[in-house]
KEGU-283038 format. One line per 2 residues: number of its first residue (from 0); for each residue x, y, z of C-alpha. Coordinates in pm, 1 decimal, decimal comma, always signed. Layout:
NUM = X:Y:Z ~ ...
***
This chain:
0 = +18649,3:+5337,8:+14306,1 ~ +18475,6:+5574,7:+14065,6
2 = +18777,3:+5569,7:+13831,4 ~ +18776,3:+5187,3:+13825,1
4 = +18402,8:+5170,9:+13748,2 ~ +18434,7:+5438,2:+13478,0
6 = +18732,2:+5254,8:+13324,8 ~ +18542,1:+4924,6:+13329,5
8 = +18240,5:+5090,7:+13167,1 ~ +18457,1:+5240,7:+12889,8
10 = +18622,3:+4905,1:+12818,3 ~ +18284,9:+4726,5:+12809,8
12 = +18135,8:+4979,9:+12568,2 ~ +18443,4:+4967,1:+12342,0
14 = +18433,4:+4588,1:+12322,2 ~ +18060,7:+4599,0:+12252,1
16 = +18125,8:+4821,3:+11949,9 ~ +18372,8:+4566,4:+11809,5
18 = +18086,6:+4331,0:+11723,2 ~ +17928,8:+4588,7:+11494,4
20 = +18264,3:+4672,8:+11330,7 ~ +18333,4:+4305,5:+11260,9
22 = +18037,0:+4283,6:+11021,5 ~ +18073,5:+4633,0:+10874,2
24 = +18208,4:+4724,2:+10531,1 ~ +18472,4:+4934,8:+10707,9
26 = +18647,7:+4615,1:+10817,7 ~ +18908,0:+4526,8:+10548,1
28 = +18864,7:+4155,6:+10622,4 ~ +18510,7:+4178,4:+10479,3
30 = +18619,1:+4332,3:+10149,1 ~ +18581,7:+4116,7:+9840,3
32 = +18346,2:+3853,1:+9973,1 ~ +18238,4:+3554,0:+9763,4
34 = +18257,3:+3568,1:+9387,7 ~ +17971,0:+3558,5:+9141,3
36 = +17961,0:+3395,2:+8801,0 ~ +17883,6:+3578,9:+8482,3
38 = +17873,9:+3532,5:+8107,9 ~ +17925,0:+3783,7:+7834,9
40 = +18066,4:+4046,3:+8070,9 ~ +18096,4:+4382,9:+7902,0
42 = +18439,0:+4522,7:+7979,3 ~ +18590,3:+4835,8:+7831,9
44 = +18945,9:+4761,5:+7723,3 ~ +19178,8:+5048,6:+7637,6
46 = +19401,7:+4853,2:+7396,8 ~ +19437,7:+4512,7:+7234,8
48 = +19588,2:+4250,8:+7468,1 ~ +19965,3:+4208,7:+7439,1
50 = +19967,4:+3844,4:+7553,4 ~ +19899,2:+3600,9:+7264,7
52 = +19798,5:+3310,2:+7491,4 ~ +19430,6:+3209,7:+7474,8
54 = +19181,6:+3260,5:+7755,7 ~ +19089,0:+2967,2:+7979,5
56 = +18761,5:+2805,3:+7871,0 ~ +18578,5:+2856,4:+8202,8
58 = +18662,3:+3046,8:+8519,5 ~ +18522,5:+2824,1:+8794,0
60 = +18632,3:+3000,2:+9114,5 ~ +18766,0:+3334,7:+9232,1
62 = +18899,0:+3409,1:+9577,6 ~ +19038,1:+3736,7:+9709,1
64 = +19249,0:+3666,2:+10017,6 ~ +19335,8:+3970,4:+10229,2
66 = +19696,6:+3980,7:+10342,7 ~ +19898,3:+4244,8:+10527,3
68 = +19977,7:+4514,9:+10274,5 ~ +19729,6:+4399,4:+10009,4
70 = +19543,3:+4099,8:+9874,4 ~ +19601,2:+3787,9:+9666,4
72 = +19365,2:+3724,2:+9374,4 ~ +19340,4:+3347,1:+9317,1
74 = +19143,7:+3217,8:+9017,7 ~ +19068,6:+2859,2:+8920,0
76 = +18991,8:+2768,7:+8560,8 ~ +18887,6:+2471,7:+8353,8
78 = +19047,3:+2426,1:+8008,4 ~ +18888,4:+2189,5:+7751,9
80 = +19156,4:+1916,9:+7783,2 ~ +19446,0:+1817,9:+8004,5
82 = +19797,0:+1951,0:+7949,9 ~ +19735,8:+2327,4:+7956,8
84 = +20011,7:+2513,4:+8142,6 ~ +20186,2:+2848,6:+8204,5
86 = +19882,0:+3021,7:+8358,7 ~ +19868,2:+3393,0:+8434,8
88 = +19625,2:+3664,9:+8529,6 ~ +19701,4:+3946,3:+8285,0
90 = +19572,0:+4290,3:+8382,1 ~ +19360,0:+4478,8:+8129,4
92 = +19393,0:+4854,8:+8076,4 ~ +19749,4:+4862,3:+8203,8
94 = +19636,3:+4739,3:+8545,2 ~ +19428,7:+5051,3:+8605,9
96 = +19067,5:+5018,2:+8724,1 ~ +18797,7:+5147,8:+8488,5
98 = +18501,3:+5289,9:+8682,8 ~ +18629,0:+5103,3:+8991,5
100 = +18652,1:+4767,3:+8809,2 ~ +18991,1:+4595,9:+8784,2
102 = +18983,4:+4332,8:+8508,0 ~ +19214,1:+4037,4:+8450,7
104 = +19233,6:+3794,0:+8158,6 ~ +19298,0:+3432,7:+8269,2
106 = +19546,2:+3314,0:+8002,8 ~ +19735,7:+2987,6:+7961,8
108 = +19947,3:+2798,1:+7710,0 ~ +19800,4:+2504,0:+7514,0
110 = +19934,3:+2149,6:+7543,9 ~ +20229,0:+2059,6:+7321,4
112 = +20056,3:+1747,2:+7188,6 ~ +19697,1:+1621,1:+7171,2
114 = +19566,9:+1542,1:+7519,3 ~ +19258,4:+1357,1:+7646,8
116 = +18978,1:+1552,8:+7807,0 ~ +18991,1:+1363,6:+8137,6
118 = +18786,5:+1456,4:+8441,8 ~ +18721,0:+1818,8:+8537,3
120 = +18932,8:+1775,5:+8851,8 ~ +19232,5:+1661,2:+8645,0
122 = +19204,3:+1963,3:+8412,9 ~ +19180,0:+2236,3:+8681,3
124 = +19442,2:+2509,9:+8666,5 ~ +19504,3:+2805,8:+8895,4
126 = +19661,6:+3147,5:+8861,7 ~ +19726,0:+3417,0:+9120,3
128 = +19842,9:+3775,5:+9145,1 ~ +19929,1:+3994,1:+9444,0
130 = +19778,2:+4342,2:+9467,2 ~ +19913,3:+4601,3:+9708,7
132 = +19686,1:+4823,2:+9916,4 ~ +19792,8:+5113,8:+9694,4
134 = +19665,2:+4934,7:+9380,6 ~ +19342,5:+4837,5:+9559,2
136 = +19269,7:+5196,3:+9664,9 ~ +19019,6:+5279,9:+9389,0
138 = +18892,5:+4927,5:+9322,5 ~ +18529,9:+4828,7:+9393,9
140 = +18521,8:+4508,6:+9191,1 ~ +18767,7:+4255,2:+9048,6
142 = +18669,1:+4060,0:+8734,6 ~ +18850,6:+3758,0:+8588,5
144 = +18762,4:+3675,1:+8227,1 ~ +18756,2:+3337,6:+8052,3
146 = +18624,9:+3237,2:+7707,9 ~ +18281,9:+3107,1:+7814,6
148 = +18252,3:+3245,4:+8167,1 ~ +18385,1:+3504,2:+8405,7
150 = +18380,1:+3558,9:+8780,6 ~ +18370,7:+3878,0:+8979,5
152 = +18403,0:+3981,5:+9341,6 ~ +18288,0:+4313,9:+9489,2
154 = +18384,2:+4505,8:+9800,7
***
């Protein structure tokens, strides 16, 4: 009887501690919460970018989705007109974090011919990149840069 009561007490206390762990920063599911918008972000870049494509005009959304073995960085951007294509998130500084900040340039290819502006919803483009847990090891913040705006997400 004593063993059963002691076992029940241990299980109850363990489950009670799960509530606190769910909201803690130790829980990987809580890493990289919502993103914040920024303008004129100062980023130290080690070398000139190798990709000649221009930056997206505005970065409108940034989501970091935790997955087994890493995370997916998903950015949404808004170019000035319709027809922009071939989007990518290009890592700055060789993909190495600088002071815990991993920076990506949101690049895309311009339309082949003149295109109308259209509605913002019709111009939206997305780009994504997968990051392994090994690459995320020293990262505190992820920043995605556009021409007029940027977005960042912190752990």
